[in-house]
C-alpha positions as a printed NumPy array, in Angstrom:
array([[ 19.313,  27.496, -31.137],
       [ 19.63 ,  29.96 , -34.771],
       [ 19.837,  28.483, -38.097],
       [ 21.087,  30.696, -40.916],
       [ 20.406,  30.182, -44.578],
       [ 21.199,  31.861, -47.399],
       [ 18.502,  34.684, -47.151],
       [ 16.976,  33.394, -43.608],
       [ 17.406,  33.713, -39.737],
       [ 15.343,  30.797, -37.849],
       [ 15.127,  30.929, -34.226],
       [ 12.945,  31.051, -31.341],
       [ 10.237,  33.79 , -31.033],
       [ 11.051,  36.929, -28.935],
       [  8.541,  39.435, -27.366],
       [  9.081,  41.848, -30.386],
       [  7.917,  39.253, -33.286],
       [  4.232,  39.796, -31.839],
       [  2.638,  42.132, -34.407],
       [  4.74 ,  40.054, -37.165],
       [  3.436,  36.806, -36.508],
       [ -0.462,  38.367, -35.725],
       [ -0.057,  39.681, -39.284],
       [  0.118,  35.965, -40.047],
       [ -2.312,  34.569, -38.012],
       [ -4.636,  37.144, -38.567],
       [ -5.911,  35.907, -41.79 ],
       [ -8.857,  33.683, -42.516],
       [ -7.47 ,  31.903, -45.465],
       [ -3.912,  31.302, -43.991],
       [ -5.779,  29.43 , -40.971],
       [ -8.121,  27.456, -43.054],
       [ -6.222,  24.435, -42.927],
       [ -4.899,  24.957, -39.314],
       [ -6.546,  23.105, -36.334],
       [ -7.243,  26.665, -34.801],
       [ -9.111,  29.666, -36.603],
       [ -7.635,  33.224, -36.997],
       [ -5.881,  34.914, -34.422],
       [ -8.258,  38.066, -33.026],
       [ -7.184,  41.236, -31.07 ],
       [ -8.515,  39.394, -28.108],
       [ -6.636,  36.38 , -28.089],
       [ -3.396,  37.342, -29.797],
       [ -1.314,  37.856, -26.766],
       [ -2.309,  34.78 , -24.828],
       [ -1.77 ,  32.701, -27.968],
       [  2.061,  34.231, -28.608],
       [  2.732,  33.761, -25.037],
       [  2.417,  29.986, -25.71 ],
       [  5.135,  30.891, -28.662],
       [  7.705,  32.322, -26.424],
       [  7.351,  29.771, -24.119],
       [  7.934,  26.954, -26.566],
       [ 11.933,  27.851, -27.249],
       [ 13.329,  24.277, -26.431],
       [ 12.564,  20.882, -28.291],
       [ 12.259,  18.077, -25.678],
       [ 10.232,  15.011, -25.647],
       [  7.722,  17.312, -23.33 ],
       [  7.798,  20.596, -25.291],
       [  7.218,  21.634, -28.488],
       [  9.648,  23.995, -30.21 ],
       [  8.105,  27.073, -32.   ],
       [ 10.654,  28.98 , -34.193],
       [ 10.46 ,  32.381, -36.127],
       [ 11.572,  32.325, -39.668],
       [ 12.976,  35.869, -40.538],
       [ 13.896,  37.671, -43.593],
       [ 15.972,  40.598, -42.317],
       [ 14.079,  41.535, -38.91 ],
       [ 10.449,  40.893, -40.426],
       [  8.616,  37.226, -39.024],
       [  7.306,  35.61 , -42.304],
       [  7.129,  32.16 , -41.214],
       [  6.415,  29.799, -37.945],
       [  7.804,  26.376, -37.876],
       [  7.101,  23.677, -35.097],
       [  8.667,  20.508, -34.3  ],
       [  7.398,  17.873, -31.527],
       [  8.212,  14.365, -30.495],
       [  5.741,  12.037, -31.385],
       [  5.383,   8.883, -29.146],
       [  7.517,   6.878, -31.422],
       [ 11.183,   6.791, -30.557],
       [ 13.478,   9.455, -31.755],
       [ 10.317,  10.615, -34.232],
       [  9.241,  14.123, -34.619],
       [  6.43 ,  15.942, -36.341],
       [  6.954,  18.803, -38.066],
       [  4.462,  21.772, -38.624],
       [  4.657,  25.415, -40.634],
       [  2.84 ,  28.605, -41.473],
       [  3.996,  30.952, -43.996],
       [  2.846,  34.491, -44.579],
       [  0.454,  34.882, -47.87 ],
       [  2.853,  37.746, -48.734],
       [  6.071,  35.643, -49.172],
       [  3.95 ,  33.012, -51.239],
       [  5.984,  31.425, -54.194],
       [  9.841,  33.185, -53.243],
       [ 11.025,  29.906, -51.953],
       [ 11.384,  30.801, -48.412],
       [  9.128,  28.133, -46.829],
       [ 11.265,  25.516, -48.994],
       [ 14.39 ,  27.232, -48.012],
       [ 13.242,  27.365, -43.927],
       [ 12.181,  23.762, -44.345],
       [ 14.796,  22.326, -45.396],
       [ 17.451,  24.109, -43.194],
       [ 14.919,  22.635, -40.192],
       [ 15.276,  19.302, -41.639],
       [ 18.997,  18.976, -41.668],
       [ 19.353,  20.445, -38.17 ],
       [ 16.909,  17.598, -36.827],
       [ 18.64 ,  15.215, -39.064],
       [ 22.268,  16.028, -38.169],
       [ 22.163,  17.837, -35.057],
       [ 19.214,  16.702, -33.118],
       [ 19.439,  13.182, -34.804],
       [ 16.272,  12.09 , -35.241],
       [ 15.221,   9.028, -37.004],
       [ 12.438,  10.327, -38.374],
       [ 10.418,  13.135, -39.376],
       [  6.837,  13.544, -40.608],
       [  4.406,  16.194, -41.473],
       [  0.384,  15.292, -40.973],
       [ -1.728,  17.438, -43.04 ],
       [ -5.217,  18.44 , -44.225],
       [ -5.687,  16.98 , -47.6  ],
       [ -6.924,  19.868, -49.243],
       [ -3.701,  21.709, -48.529],
       [ -2.112,  21.296, -51.621],
       [  0.568,  24.103, -50.997],
       [  1.558,  22.128, -47.761],
       [  1.479,  19.151, -49.562],
       [  3.666,  20.641, -52.102],
       [  6.048,  21.812, -49.475],
       [  6.442,  18.425, -48.66 ],
       [  7.324,  16.766, -51.465],
       [  9.582,  19.826, -52.47 ],
       [ 11.734,  19.03 , -49.363],
       [ 12.013,  15.229, -50.358],
       [  9.366,  13.67 , -48.049],
       [  7.32 ,  10.94 , -49.205],
       [  3.369,  10.377, -49.075],
       [  2.915,   7.571, -46.891],
       [ -0.851,   7.76 , -46.057],
       [ -4.512,   9.395, -47.219],
       [ -6.809,   8.708, -44.633],
       [-10.33 ,   9.317, -45.432],
       [-12.513,  11.667, -43.265],
       [-10.521,  10.835, -40.229],
       [-10.045,  14.332, -38.463],
       [-12.993,  16.305, -36.899],
       [-11.91 ,  20.121, -37.643],
       [-14.044,  23.33 , -37.549],
       [-17.02 ,  21.61 , -37.714],
       [-16.262,  19.056, -40.556],
       [-14.969,  15.889, -41.108],
       [-11.638,  16.238, -43.361],
       [ -8.809,  13.837, -45.018],
       [ -5.39 ,  13.913, -43.777],
       [ -2.274,  12.875, -45.579],
       [  0.889,  11.595, -43.957],
       [  4.373,  12.404, -45.349],
       [  7.545,  10.814, -43.567],
       [ 11.077,  11.112, -44.308],
       [ 13.954,   9.185, -42.835],
       [ 17.976,  10.42 , -43.165],
       [ 18.573,   8.168, -46.055],
       [ 15.91 ,  10.156, -47.631],
       [ 17.573,  13.401, -47.41 ],
       [ 20.848,  11.798, -48.422],
       [ 19.357,  10.592, -51.621],
       [ 17.593,  13.384, -52.429],
       [ 21.177,  15.423, -52.021],
       [ 22.723,  12.778, -54.039],
       [ 20.385,  13.338, -57.249],
       [ 20.264,  16.889, -56.786],
       [ 16.751,  17.306, -55.527],
       [ 15.761,  20.887, -54.629],
       [ 15.008,  20.008, -50.769]])
């Protein structure tokens, strides 16, 4: 699977991507709102092997995709099926070095198009730490709607955190396109 946008190539991870991915996940602030801590020299190969293995979306398997500018990995997209019929959840992480350049919006928008048009999912959702304003803003930019805010519903990294759920149907995407919303 490969997706090409104006500036990005999105495809499954390859072994030569390890160092670029390590640069992303070896940062405490990047991992602040993720379910895991920052990667270390000791665990980077083990963690990266999981990304390599997850190269196809199935009901049982998460899909991890590299987001590349030229030949450098600047981001990581993940997709997995939920327990609800034809519903997937998406996740994403991008390098701090590319913040504010629109790459995340471009990549997530391309992924959403692919999931609705090619995979033909019914619903896409994102579940995020409520403190993660960058992620919340990205969900809104791509046309997702905030559906829920759960208070102290998730125990992570030694504290109770709030979660926000965003969702989108294909009709939401079509409405965003009709209104020329930058999704």
